[in-house]
N, C-alpha and C positions, 0 to 999 in steps of 0.2 A: 794785376793780380799779385805781383811780387810784393808791392807795398802792403796790400791787405794781409798776405801771409805773414809778413813781418810784424804787423800789429797783433795778429792772433798769437803768433809764437812768443811775443813779448809777454802776453797775458798767461799763456799755458805752454811753456817750452817743451813739455813732455808729450804733447799731442801731435800726431801727424795730421795736420789740417788738410794736406793734399788728398788724403784717402778717406778720412773720417766723414761719414754722411749722417751721423745721428748725434750731433754735438749737444743738442737740447734734450732729445729723447733719452739719451744715455746719461744725462745729468753731468756731462763734462763741463758745460757752461751753465752757470747759475745766473740769477737775475743781476747780481752785481757785475759779473763778467759782461753781460749784455749791455749794461749801462756804460761800462768802460769802453766797450767796442763801439757803441754808438757815438760816444764822445770823440774817440780817436778817428773814426771814419768821417765824422762831420768835419773835423779839423783838417784831416789829410786830403779828403776828396771834395771838400767844400759843398757838401750836400746835407740837407736836413732830412732825417728819417722820421716821417710822420708816425704818430701813435698807432694808426691802423695797420702799418707795415711791421710793427713789432710783434711778430707771430713766429712760432717755432719753425715753420716752413722756411722762413727767410734767414734763420740762424742755425739750421741743422748742419750746414756744410759751408765751407769757404766759397764753393762755387755758387751756392744759392745766395749768399751774402753779396758776392761780386755781381751777380745778375741784378740784384736789388739796387746796388750802387749805380750800375750802368743805366737802369731804368730811370733812376732819380736824376742822373746827370743829363739825360735826354729831355727831361721835362722843363 
């Protein structure tokens, strides 16, 4: 989780990713941010995020994104 938080903080250092639960809904993350996150996560965690998983629910919080990463690592 620490590696993911570092990726997120590098993109938006002003956001408290540990407590924020509406990153997409509150428009904190935009589409370009999500593309950057997908790229960084793919490189860091060696997972490919399929298009059908690129939905707001998976990117609204660091916890949701980490749960997605863990699911993809298990596949």
